[in-house]
PDBQT receptor file of N, H, CA, C and O in Angstrom, charges set to zero:
ATOM      1  N   MET A   1      61.967 104.287  98.610  1.00  0.00    +0.000 N 
ATOM      2  CA  MET A   1      60.855 104.554  97.539  1.00  0.00    +0.000 C 
ATOM      3  C   MET A   1      61.429 104.872  96.360  1.00  0.00    +0.000 C 
ATOM      4  O   MET A   1      62.364 105.653  96.182  1.00  0.00    +0.000 OA
ATOM      5  N   ASP A   2      60.758 104.156  95.457  1.00  0.00    +0.000 N 
ATOM      6  H   ASP A   2      59.998 103.521  95.602  1.00  0.00    +0.000 HD
ATOM      7  CA  ASP A   2      61.652 104.345  94.250  1.00  0.00    +0.000 C 
ATOM      8  C   ASP A   2      60.875 105.743  93.691  1.00  0.00    +0.000 C 
ATOM      9  O   ASP A   2      59.946 106.294  94.282  1.00  0.00    +0.000 OA
ATOM     10  N   PHE A   3      61.605 106.280  92.135  1.00  0.00    +0.000 N 
ATOM     11  H   PHE A   3      62.360 105.833  91.655  1.00  0.00    +0.000 HD
ATOM     12  CA  PHE A   3      60.918 107.350  91.673  1.00  0.00    +0.000 C 
ATOM     13  C   PHE A   3      59.393 107.486  91.341  1.00  0.00    +0.000 C 
ATOM     14  O   PHE A   3      58.776 108.549  91.406  1.00  0.00    +0.000 OA
ATOM     15  N   PHE A   4      58.832 106.209  90.955  1.00  0.00    +0.000 N 
ATOM     16  H   PHE A   4      59.333 105.345  90.902  1.00  0.00    +0.000 HD
ATOM     17  CA  PHE A   4      57.697 105.963  90.669  1.00  0.00    +0.000 C 
ATOM     18  C   PHE A   4      56.654 106.705  92.088  1.00  0.00    +0.000 C 
ATOM     19  O   PHE A   4      55.809 107.584  91.923  1.00  0.00    +0.000 OA
ATOM     20  N   SER A   5      56.907 106.256  93.015  1.00  0.00    +0.000 N 
ATOM     21  H   SER A   5      57.594 105.541  93.149  1.00  0.00    +0.000 HD
ATOM     22  CA  SER A   5      55.950 105.912  93.741  1.00  0.00    +0.000 C 
ATOM     23  C   SER A   5      56.349 107.853  94.652  1.00  0.00    +0.000 C 
ATOM     24  O   SER A   5      55.478 108.513  95.219  1.00  0.00    +0.000 OA
ATOM     25  N   ILE A   6      57.431 108.169  94.542  1.00  0.00    +0.000 N 
ATOM     26  H   ILE A   6      58.139 107.632  94.082  1.00  0.00    +0.000 HD
ATOM     27  CA  ILE A   6      57.897 109.441  94.972  1.00  0.00    +0.000 C 
ATOM     28  C   ILE A   6      56.813 110.584  94.186  1.00  0.00    +0.000 C 
ATOM     29  O   ILE A   6      56.076 111.394  94.749  1.00  0.00    +0.000 OA
ATOM     30  N   LEU A   7      57.000 110.333  92.574  1.00  0.00    +0.000 N 
ATOM     31  H   LEU A   7      57.599 109.675  92.117  1.00  0.00    +0.000 HD
ATOM     32  CA  LEU A   7      56.058 110.880  91.767  1.00  0.00    +0.000 C 
ATOM     33  C   LEU A   7      54.755 111.307  92.163  1.00  0.00    +0.000 C 
ATOM     34  O   LEU A   7      54.319 112.443  92.352  1.00  0.00    +0.000 OA
ATOM     35  N   ILE A   8      54.059 109.864  92.278  1.00  0.00    +0.000 N 
ATOM     36  H   ILE A   8      54.413 108.942  92.125  1.00  0.00    +0.000 HD
ATOM     37  CA  ILE A   8      52.769 109.702  92.531  1.00  0.00    +0.000 C 
ATOM     38  C   ILE A   8      52.559 110.364  94.000  1.00  0.00    +0.000 C 
ATOM     39  O   ILE A   8      51.473 110.868  94.288  1.00  0.00    +0.000 OA
ATOM     40  N   GLY A   9      53.667 110.341  94.936  1.00  0.00    +0.000 N 
ATOM     41  H   GLY A   9      54.549 109.932  94.702  1.00  0.00    +0.000 HD
ATOM     42  CA  GLY A   9      53.240 110.903  96.532  1.00  0.00    +0.000 C 
ATOM     43  C   GLY A   9      53.113 112.250  96.144  1.00  0.00    +0.000 C 
ATOM     44  O   GLY A   9      52.113 112.835  96.559  1.00  0.00    +0.000 OA
ATOM     45  N   ARG A  10      53.860 112.834  95.481  1.00  0.00    +0.000 N 
ATOM     46  H   ARG A  10      54.673 112.359  95.144  1.00  0.00    +0.000 HD
ATOM     47  CA  ARG A  10      53.934 114.380  95.365  1.00  0.00    +0.000 C 
ATOM     48  C   ARG A  10      52.696 114.908  95.066  1.00  0.00    +0.000 C 
ATOM     49  O   ARG A  10      52.171 115.820  95.705  1.00  0.00    +0.000 OA
ATOM     50  N   HIS A  11      52.171 114.300  94.015  1.00  0.00    +0.000 N 
ATOM     51  H   HIS A  11      52.597 113.559  93.496  1.00  0.00    +0.000 HD
ATOM     52  CA  HIS A  11      50.951 115.293  93.246  1.00  0.00    +0.000 C 
ATOM     53  C   HIS A  11      49.267 114.563  93.668  1.00  0.00    +0.000 C 
ATOM     54  O   HIS A  11      48.181 115.070  93.387  1.00  0.00    +0.000 OA
ATOM     55  N   THR A  12      49.509 113.250  94.410  1.00  0.00    +0.000 N 
ATOM     56  H   THR A  12      50.391 112.838  94.639  1.00  0.00    +0.000 HD
ATOM     57  CA  THR A  12      48.030 113.123  94.868  1.00  0.00    +0.000 C 
ATOM     58  C   THR A  12      48.353 112.569  96.454  1.00  0.00    +0.000 C 
ATOM     59  O   THR A  12      49.365 112.661  97.149  1.00  0.00    +0.000 OA
ATOM     60  N   GLY A  13      47.020 111.953  96.696  1.00  0.00    +0.000 N 
ATOM     61  H   GLY A  13      46.198 111.878  96.132  1.00  0.00    +0.000 HD
ATOM     62  CA  GLY A  13      46.871 111.559  98.024  1.00  0.00    +0.000 C 
ATOM     63  C   GLY A  13      47.355 110.132  98.486  1.00  0.00    +0.000 C 
ATOM     64  O   GLY A  13      47.308 109.381  97.511  1.00  0.00    +0.000 OA
ATOM     65  N   PRO A  14      47.722 109.601  99.409  1.00  0.00    +0.000 N 
ATOM     66  CA  PRO A  14      47.800 108.398 100.097  1.00  0.00    +0.000 C 
ATOM     67  C   PRO A  14      46.790 107.319  99.044  1.00  0.00    +0.000 C 
ATOM     68  O   PRO A  14      47.173 106.320  98.435  1.00  0.00    +0.000 OA
ATOM     69  N   ALA A  15      45.697 107.791  99.080  1.00  0.00    +0.000 N 
ATOM     70  H   ALA A  15      45.386 108.602  99.576  1.00  0.00    +0.000 HD
ATOM     71  CA  ALA A  15      44.558 106.807  98.881  1.00  0.00    +0.000 C 
ATOM     72  C   ALA A  15      44.866 106.254  97.372  1.00  0.00    +0.000 C 
ATOM     73  O   ALA A  15      44.799 105.078  97.014  1.00  0.00    +0.000 OA
ATOM     74  N   LEU A  16      45.312 107.686  96.361  1.00  0.00    +0.000 N 
ATOM     75  H   LEU A  16      45.367 108.641  96.652  1.00  0.00    +0.000 HD
ATOM     76  CA  LEU A  16      45.412 107.115  94.597  1.00  0.00    +0.000 C 
ATOM     77  C   LEU A  16      46.818 106.499  94.636  1.00  0.00    +0.000 C 
ATOM     78  O   LEU A  16      47.191 105.845  93.662  1.00  0.00    +0.000 OA
ATOM     79  N   ARG A  17      47.918 106.724  96.086  1.00  0.00    +0.000 N 
ATOM     80  H   ARG A  17      47.615 107.256  96.877  1.00  0.00    +0.000 HD
ATOM     81  CA  ARG A  17      49.346 106.165  95.569  1.00  0.00    +0.000 C 
ATOM     82  C   ARG A  17      49.026 104.863  95.822  1.00  0.00    +0.000 C 
ATOM     83  O   ARG A  17      49.403 104.073  94.956  1.00  0.00    +0.000 OA
ATOM     84  N   TYR A  18      48.334 104.328  96.925  1.00  0.00    +0.000 N 
ATOM     85  H   TYR A  18      48.027 104.970  97.628  1.00  0.00    +0.000 HD
ATOM     86  CA  TYR A  18      47.724 102.872  97.189  1.00  0.00    +0.000 C 
ATOM     87  C   TYR A  18      47.185 102.477  95.890  1.00  0.00    +0.000 C 
ATOM     88  O   TYR A  18      47.586 101.472  95.302  1.00  0.00    +0.000 OA
ATOM     89  N   PHE A  19      46.387 103.165  95.488  1.00  0.00    +0.000 N 
ATOM     90  H   PHE A  19      46.062 103.981  95.966  1.00  0.00    +0.000 HD
ATOM     91  CA  PHE A  19      45.382 102.462  94.028  1.00  0.00    +0.000 C 
ATOM     92  C   PHE A  19      46.129 102.677  92.919  1.00  0.00    +0.000 C 
ATOM     93  O   PHE A  19      45.502 102.713  91.860  1.00  0.00    +0.000 OA
ATOM     94  N   ALA A  20      47.606 102.870  92.870  1.00  0.00    +0.000 N 
ATOM     95  H   ALA A  20      48.115 102.841  93.730  1.00  0.00    +0.000 HD
ATOM     96  CA  ALA A  20      48.121 103.173  91.594  1.00  0.00    +0.000 C 
ATOM     97  C   ALA A  20      49.208 101.683  91.849  1.00  0.00    +0.000 C 
ATOM     98  O   ALA A  20      49.619 100.926  90.969  1.00  0.00    +0.000 OA
ATOM     99  N   LEU A  21      49.425 101.622  93.088  1.00  0.00    +0.000 N 
ATOM    100  H   LEU A  21      49.091 102.237  93.803  1.00  0.00    +0.000 HD
ATOM    101  CA  LEU A  21      50.244 100.330  93.365  1.00  0.00    +0.000 C 
ATOM    102  C   LEU A  21      49.502  99.080  93.019  1.00  0.00    +0.000 C 
ATOM    103  O   LEU A  21      50.087  98.157  92.451  1.00  0.00    +0.000 OA
ATOM    104  N   PHE A  22      48.186  99.008  93.350  1.00  0.00    +0.000 N 
ATOM    105  H   PHE A  22      47.711  99.757  93.811  1.00  0.00    +0.000 HD
ATOM    106  CA  PHE A  22      47.611  97.919  93.254  1.00  0.00    +0.000 C 
ATOM    107  C   PHE A  22      46.685  97.737  91.723  1.00  0.00    +0.000 C 
ATOM    108  O   PHE A  22      46.134  96.679  91.419  1.00  0.00    +0.000 OA
ATOM    109  N   ALA A  23      46.660  98.696  91.066  1.00  0.00    +0.000 N 
ATOM    110  H   ALA A  23      47.108  99.555  91.312  1.00  0.00    +0.000 HD
ATOM    111  CA  ALA A  23      45.910  98.670  89.970  1.00  0.00    +0.000 C 
ATOM    112  C   ALA A  23      46.251  97.673  88.995  1.00  0.00    +0.000 C 
ATOM    113  O   ALA A  23      45.482  96.920  88.398  1.00  0.00    +0.000 OA
ATOM    114  N   PRO A  24      47.877  97.788  88.883  1.00  0.00    +0.000 N 
ATOM    115  CA  PRO A  24      48.010  96.148  87.740  1.00  0.00    +0.000 C 
ATOM    116  C   PRO A  24      47.982  95.168  88.398  1.00  0.00    +0.000 C 
ATOM    117  O   PRO A  24      48.544  94.357  87.662  1.00  0.00    +0.000 OA
ATOM    118  N   PHE A  25      47.640  94.505  89.551  1.00  0.00    +0.000 N 
ATOM    119  H   PHE A  25      47.183  95.164  90.148  1.00  0.00    +0.000 HD
ATOM    120  CA  PHE A  25      47.381  93.271  90.147  1.00  0.00    +0.000 C 
ATOM    121  C   PHE A  25      45.562  93.350  89.851  1.00  0.00    +0.000 C 
ATOM    122  O   PHE A  25      45.088  92.426  89.191  1.00  0.00    +0.000 OA
ATOM    123  N   LEU A  26      44.953  94.060  90.175  1.00  0.00    +0.000 N 
ATOM    124  H   LEU A  26      45.337  94.811  90.712  1.00  0.00    +0.000 HD
ATOM    125  CA  LEU A  26      43.515  94.225  89.973  1.00  0.00    +0.000 C 
ATOM    126  C   LEU A  26      43.200  93.761  88.529  1.00  0.00    +0.000 C 
ATOM    127  O   LEU A  26      42.526  92.780  88.211  1.00  0.00    +0.000 OA
ATOM    128  N   ALA A  27      43.928  94.812  87.564  1.00  0.00    +0.000 N 
ATOM    129  H   ALA A  27      44.475  95.608  87.822  1.00  0.00    +0.000 HD
ATOM    130  CA  ALA A  27      43.927  94.438  86.248  1.00  0.00    +0.000 C 
ATOM    131  C   ALA A  27      44.377  93.073  85.456  1.00  0.00    +0.000 C 
ATOM    132  O   ALA A  27      43.838  92.614  84.449  1.00  0.00    +0.000 OA
ATOM    133  N   ALA A  28      45.373  92.605  86.088  1.00  0.00    +0.000 N 
ATOM    134  H   ALA A  28      45.811  92.979  86.905  1.00  0.00    +0.000 HD
ATOM    135  CA  ALA A  28      45.679  91.328  85.677  1.00  0.00    +0.000 C 
ATOM    136  C   ALA A  28      44.792  90.375  86.133  1.00  0.00    +0.000 C 
ATOM    137  O   ALA A  28      44.705  89.396  85.393  1.00  0.00    +0.000 OA
ATOM    138  N   ALA A  29      44.014  90.361  87.258  1.00  0.00    +0.000 N 
ATOM    139  H   ALA A  29      44.085  91.158  87.859  1.00  0.00    +0.000 HD
ATOM    140  CA  ALA A  29      42.767  89.306  87.609  1.00  0.00    +0.000 C 
ATOM    141  C   ALA A  29      42.101  89.635  87.049  1.00  0.00    +0.000 C 
ATOM    142  O   ALA A  29      41.580  88.810  86.299  1.00  0.00    +0.000 OA
ATOM    143  N   ALA A  30      41.600  91.128  86.989  1.00  0.00    +0.000 N 
ATOM    144  H   ALA A  30      42.023  91.798  87.599  1.00  0.00    +0.000 HD
ATOM    145  CA  ALA A  30      40.281  90.801  85.772  1.00  0.00    +0.000 C 
ATOM    146  C   ALA A  30      40.634  90.136  84.692  1.00  0.00    +0.000 C 
ATOM    147  O   ALA A  30      39.950  89.181  84.323  1.00  0.00    +0.000 OA
ATOM    148  N   LEU A  31      41.722  90.516  84.028  1.00  0.00    +0.000 N 
ATOM    149  H   LEU A  31      42.277  91.291  84.329  1.00  0.00    +0.000 HD
ATOM    150  CA  LEU A  31      42.065  89.820  82.685  1.00  0.00    +0.000 C 
ATOM    151  C   LEU A  31      41.643  88.492  82.720  1.00  0.00    +0.000 C 
ATOM    152  O   LEU A  31      40.748  88.022  82.018  1.00  0.00    +0.000 OA
ATOM    153  N   ALA A  32      42.493  87.730  83.786  1.00  0.00    +0.000 N 
ATOM    154  H   ALA A  32      43.220  88.112  84.356  1.00  0.00    +0.000 HD
ATOM    155  CA  ALA A  32      42.497  86.093  83.918  1.00  0.00    +0.000 C 
ATOM    156  C   ALA A  32      41.279  85.607  84.142  1.00  0.00    +0.000 C 
ATOM    157  O   ALA A  32      40.895  84.529  83.689  1.00  0.00    +0.000 OA
ATOM    158  N   LEU A  33      40.407  86.579  85.050  1.00  0.00    +0.000 N 
ATOM    159  H   LEU A  33      40.719  87.455  85.418  1.00  0.00    +0.000 HD
ATOM    160  CA  LEU A  33      39.065  86.116  85.232  1.00  0.00    +0.000 C 
ATOM    161  C   LEU A  33      38.005  86.274  83.619  1.00  0.00    +0.000 C 
ATOM    162  O   LEU A  33      37.116  85.509  83.245  1.00  0.00    +0.000 OA
ATOM    163  N   SER A  34      38.292  86.979  83.240  1.00  0.00    +0.000 N 
ATOM    164  H   SER A  34      39.015  87.600  83.543  1.00  0.00    +0.000 HD
ATOM    165  CA  SER A  34      37.883  87.435  81.795  1.00  0.00    +0.000 C 
ATOM    166  C   SER A  34      37.974  86.088  80.662  1.00  0.00    +0.000 C 
ATOM    167  O   SER A  34      37.074  85.576  79.996  1.00  0.00    +0.000 OA
ATOM    168  N   GLN A  35      39.414  85.762  80.746  1.00  0.00    +0.000 N 
ATOM    169  H   GLN A  35      40.145  86.178  81.287  1.00  0.00    +0.000 HD
ATOM    170  CA  GLN A  35      39.799  85.144  79.935  1.00  0.00    +0.000 C 
ATOM    171  C   GLN A  35      39.340  83.487  80.520  1.00  0.00    +0.000 C 
ATOM    172  O   GLN A  35      38.439  82.934  79.889  1.00  0.00    +0.000 OA
ATOM    173  N   ARG A  36      39.798  82.937  81.390  1.00  0.00    +0.000 N 
ATOM    174  H   ARG A  36      40.530  83.386  81.902  1.00  0.00    +0.000 HD
ATOM    175  CA  ARG A  36      38.832  81.982  81.877  1.00  0.00    +0.000 C 
ATOM    176  C   ARG A  36      37.717  81.768  81.757  1.00  0.00    +0.000 C 
ATOM    177  O   ARG A  36      37.419  80.592  81.553  1.00  0.00    +0.000 OA
ATOM    178  N   ALA A  37      36.659  82.744  81.823  1.00  0.00    +0.000 N 
ATOM    179  H   ALA A  37      36.901  83.700  81.988  1.00  0.00    +0.000 HD
ATOM    180  CA  ALA A  37      35.063  82.696  81.369  1.00  0.00    +0.000 C 
ATOM    181  C   ALA A  37      34.976  82.323  80.301  1.00  0.00    +0.000 C 
ATOM    182  O   ALA A  37      34.222  81.382  80.053  1.00  0.00    +0.000 OA
ATOM    183  N   PHE A  38      35.883  83.073  79.096  1.00  0.00    +0.000 N 
ATOM    184  H   PHE A  38      36.496  83.837  79.298  1.00  0.00    +0.000 HD
ATOM    185  CA  PHE A  38      35.950  82.970  77.798  1.00  0.00    +0.000 C 
ATOM    186  C   PHE A  38      36.034  81.314  77.282  1.00  0.00    +0.000 C 
ATOM    187  O   PHE A  38      35.260  80.643  76.598  1.00  0.00    +0.000 OA
ATOM    188  N   TRP A  39      37.205  81.026  77.872  1.00  0.00    +0.000 N 
ATOM    189  H   TRP A  39      37.834  81.570  78.427  1.00  0.00    +0.000 HD
ATOM    190  CA  TRP A  39      37.756  79.206  77.741  1.00  0.00    +0.000 C 
ATOM    191  C   TRP A  39      36.551  78.576  78.141  1.00  0.00    +0.000 C 
ATOM    192  O   TRP A  39      35.846  77.885  77.406  1.00  0.00    +0.000 OA
ATOM    193  N   GLU A  40      36.335  78.846  79.366  1.00  0.00    +0.000 N 
ATOM    194  H   GLU A  40      36.908  79.407  79.963  1.00  0.00    +0.000 HD
ATOM    195  CA  GLU A  40      34.874  77.884  79.715  1.00  0.00    +0.000 C 
ATOM    196  C   GLU A  40      34.085  77.834  78.859  1.00  0.00    +0.000 C 
ATOM    197  O   GLU A  40      33.854  76.673  78.519  1.00  0.00    +0.000 OA
ATOM    198  N   ALA A  41      33.370  78.807  78.163  1.00  0.00    +0.000 N 
ATOM    199  H   ALA A  41      33.558  79.750  78.439  1.00  0.00    +0.000 HD
ATOM    200  CA  ALA A  41      32.326  78.944  77.290  1.00  0.00    +0.000 C 
ATOM    201  C   ALA A  41      32.610  78.372  76.062  1.00  0.00    +0.000 C 
ATOM    202  O   ALA A  41      31.735  77.718  75.494  1.00  0.00    +0.000 OA
ATOM    203  N   ALA A  42      33.942  78.553  75.462  1.00  0.00    +0.000 N 
ATOM    204  H   ALA A  42      34.653  79.084  75.924  1.00  0.00    +0.000 HD
ATOM    205  CA  ALA A  42      34.459  77.841  74.226  1.00  0.00    +0.000 C 
ATOM    206  C   ALA A  42      34.496  76.189  74.512  1.00  0.00    +0.000 C 
ATOM    207  O   ALA A  42      34.183  75.428  73.596  1.00  0.00    +0.000 OA
ATOM    208  N   ILE A  43      34.986  75.545  76.138  1.00  0.00    +0.000 N 
ATOM    209  H   ILE A  43      35.240  76.163  76.882  1.00  0.00    +0.000 HD
ATOM    210  CA  ILE A  43      35.062  74.521  75.946  1.00  0.00    +0.000 C 
ATOM    211  C   ILE A  43      33.261  73.979  75.791  1.00  0.00    +0.000 C 
ATOM    212  O   ILE A  43      32.789  73.215  74.949  1.00  0.00    +0.000 OA
ATOM    213  N   LEU A  44      32.586  74.664  76.875  1.00  0.00    +0.000 N 
ATOM    214  H   LEU A  44      32.969  75.285  77.559  1.00  0.00    +0.000 HD
ATOM    215  CA  LEU A  44      31.231  74.236  76.683  1.00  0.00    +0.000 C 
ATOM    216  C   LEU A  44      30.842  74.388  75.425  1.00  0.00    +0.000 C 
ATOM    217  O   LEU A  44      30.431  73.342  74.923  1.00  0.00    +0.000 OA
ATOM    218  N   ALA A  45      30.829  75.241  74.799  1.00  0.00    +0.000 N 
ATOM    219  H   ALA A  45      31.163  76.091  75.207  1.00  0.00    +0.000 HD
ATOM    220  CA  ALA A  45      30.368  75.337  73.238  1.00  0.00    +0.000 C 
ATOM    221  C   ALA A  45      30.729  73.859  72.276  1.00  0.00    +0.000 C 
ATOM    222  O   ALA A  45      30.023  73.155  71.555  1.00  0.00    +0.000 OA
ATOM    223  N   LEU A  46      32.292  73.804  72.704  1.00  0.00    +0.000 N 
ATOM    224  H   LEU A  46      32.866  74.376  73.290  1.00  0.00    +0.000 HD
ATOM    225  CA  LEU A  46      32.714  72.510  71.992  1.00  0.00    +0.000 C 
ATOM    226  C   LEU A  46      32.179  70.985  72.249  1.00  0.00    +0.000 C 
ATOM    227  O   LEU A  46      32.118  70.014  71.495  1.00  0.00    +0.000 OA
ATOM    228  N   VAL A  47      31.791  71.182  73.716  1.00  0.00    +0.000 N 
ATOM    229  H   VAL A  47      31.841  71.970  74.329  1.00  0.00    +0.000 HD
ATOM    230  CA  VAL A  47      31.550  70.080  74.170  1.00  0.00    +0.000 C 
ATOM    231  C   VAL A  47      29.864  69.615  73.783  1.00  0.00    +0.000 C 
ATOM    232  O   VAL A  47      29.494  68.464  73.554  1.00  0.00    +0.000 OA
ATOM    233  N   SER A  48      29.054  70.774  73.787  1.00  0.00    +0.000 N 
ATOM    234  H   SER A  48      29.355  71.710  73.973  1.00  0.00    +0.000 HD
ATOM    235  CA  SER A  48      27.781  70.427  73.480  1.00  0.00    +0.000 C 
ATOM    236  C   SER A  48      27.367  70.452  72.066  1.00  0.00    +0.000 C 
ATOM    237  O   SER A  48      26.217  70.142  71.754  1.00  0.00    +0.000 OA
TER     238      SER A  48
């Protein structure tokens, strides 16, 4: 285990530890979806 997971595991429960592991991936997915929606709206605005 790396230092980050040890530090998180010492102060919080397992659920928060898993959340801290997956939070960057969830944030990246949300950012990608919002960017895609923005580009689709921009393309539709240009086409119409």
